[in-house]
Structures are given as structure tokens and as C-alpha cells.
C-alpha positions as CSV (number, residue, x, y, z in Angstrom):
1,M,21.1,-8.0,26.8
2,R,18.7,-6.3,24.4
3,M,19.8,-5.1,21.0
4,C,19.2,-1.7,19.6
5,A,16.1,-1.5,17.4
6,I,18.0,0.2,14.5
7,V,20.1,-3.0,13.8
8,E,17.1,-5.3,13.5
9,D,16.3,-6.6,10.0
10,D,13.1,-4.6,9.6
11,A,14.8,-1.4,10.5
12,I,17.7,-2.1,8.1
13,S,15.2,-2.9,5.3
14,A,13.2,0.4,5.9
15,I,16.5,2.4,5.9
16,E,17.5,0.8,2.5
17,L,14.1,1.4,1.0
18,T,14.2,5.1,2.1
19,L,17.7,5.4,0.5
20,I,16.6,3.8,-2.8
21,T,13.6,6.0,-2.9
22,R,15.6,9.2,-2.1
23,D,18.2,8.3,-4.9
24,C,15.4,7.7,-7.6
25,G,13.7,10.9,-6.5
26,T,17.0,12.8,-6.8
27,L,17.5,11.4,-10.3
28,N,14.0,12.7,-11.1
29,L,15.0,16.1,-9.8
30,V,18.2,16.2,-11.9
31,F,16.5,15.0,-15.1
32,V,13.5,17.2,-15.0
33,S,15.4,20.3,-13.8
34,R,17.9,19.8,-16.7
35,A,15.1,19.4,-19.3
36,H,13.2,22.3,-17.8
37,G,16.3,24.4,-17.9
38,D,16.9,23.5,-21.6
39,C,13.4,24.2,-22.7
40,Q,12.5,27.6,-21.4
41,I,10.2,28.4,-24.3
42,R,6.5,29.4,-24.6
43,L,4.3,26.6,-25.7
44,P,0.9,27.0,-27.5
45,R,-1.0,25.1,-24.9
46,Q,1.2,26.0,-21.9
47,K,-1.8,26.5,-19.6
48,I,-2.9,22.9,-20.2
49,L,0.7,21.7,-19.5
50,L,0.9,23.6,-16.2
51,T,-2.5,22.1,-15.3
52,L,-1.2,18.6,-15.8
53,I,1.8,19.4,-13.8
54,D,-0.3,20.5,-11.0
55,L,-2.5,17.4,-10.9
56,P,-0.6,15.8,-8.0
57,F,-1.5,18.9,-5.8
58,R,-5.2,18.5,-6.7
59,F,-5.4,14.7,-6.5
60,S,-2.8,13.6,-4.0
61,G,-5.4,12.0,-1.8
62,D,-7.2,10.3,-4.8
63,F,-3.8,9.1,-6.1
64,R,-3.9,6.0,-3.9
65,L,-7.1,5.0,-5.6
66,I,-5.9,5.7,-9.1
67,Y,-2.7,3.8,-8.3
68,V,-4.6,0.7,-7.2
69,L,-6.9,0.9,-10.2
70,L,-3.9,1.0,-12.5
71,F,-1.5,-1.5,-10.9
72,G,-3.8,-3.6,-8.7
73,A,-4.6,-7.3,-9.5
74,Q,-8.0,-6.2,-11.0
75,G,-6.6,-3.0,-12.5
76,W,-6.0,-2.0,-16.0
77,F,-2.4,-3.3,-16.1
78,G,-2.8,-5.8,-13.3
79,G,-3.3,-8.9,-15.5
80,W,-0.4,-8.1,-17.6
81,L,1.9,-7.4,-14.7
82,Q,0.9,-10.6,-13.0
83,A,1.4,-12.6,-16.2
84,H,5.0,-11.2,-16.5
85,D,5.6,-11.5,-12.8
86,I,6.2,-7.9,-12.4
87,K,5.4,-6.4,-9.0
88,I,4.7,-2.7,-8.8
89,L,1.9,-2.3,-6.2
90,F,3.3,-2.7,-2.6
91,A,6.9,-3.0,-4.0
92,V,9.9,-0.7,-4.4
93,P,8.9,0.3,-8.0
94,G,5.4,1.5,-6.7
95,I,7.0,3.5,-3.9
96,V,9.5,5.2,-6.2
97,L,6.6,5.9,-8.8
98,A,4.4,7.4,-6.0
99,T,7.3,9.6,-4.8
100,I,8.1,10.9,-8.2
101,F,4.5,11.7,-8.9
102,V,4.0,13.5,-5.7
103,T,7.2,15.5,-5.9
104,F,7.0,16.3,-9.7
105,P,5.1,19.6,-9.3
106,F,7.9,21.0,-7.0
107,V,10.6,19.9,-9.5
108,A,8.8,21.1,-12.7
109,R,7.8,24.5,-11.2
110,N,11.4,25.5,-10.3
């Protein structure tokens, strides 16, 4: 008898990762929305701030390269992260950071 694919270890791990990422993204939504609601003021350099918020739209394809350059083994923070045995690239923290970066403009613009 063959088991259903959804109860295999890889499928369960993928579902757990999806739920963790969803929860962290939801926390991002709550905190940024709350901060944005509290700070509905005009800033002197607001256009620059809005440009920074829109960066993920412009560079979503290049984000993968930037991400590896920052957190990869030969990246800016790679040596320090390896020395402290911290895994970001290809790990749960990296997936959460990428999700927050990509969804941030949608949250901040509302």
C-alpha cells in the first residue's frame, strides 16, 4: 500500500516552513501597519522614503544577487556569520527576510 505524499517528511517540513514564513510575514504586516498608522505625518524628504519603499518592486529580480552578496560565504557578512555559526542563506531566517523584503511595499503603501 502506498502512502499519501502529504504525510511524507519532506512535505511536512515544507508545510511547516510555509507556516513559519506566513506567521513572520503577518507580524511584519501588523508592526508596519501600526507604525504607519501612528505616523501619518509629512516628512521633509518623503519622496526619498517612498523611493526606498518601492525598491523591492524595481529590484525584485536582482534581490537574489544582492542577498547572496550580503549573506553568502564570500559576502560582506558571510565571514562573520560563519564564525558565529549563524545560517541565513538557504535557511529559515533567509526565507523570512526575503519574504518581508518583497512584501514590504504592499504593507507600507496601505
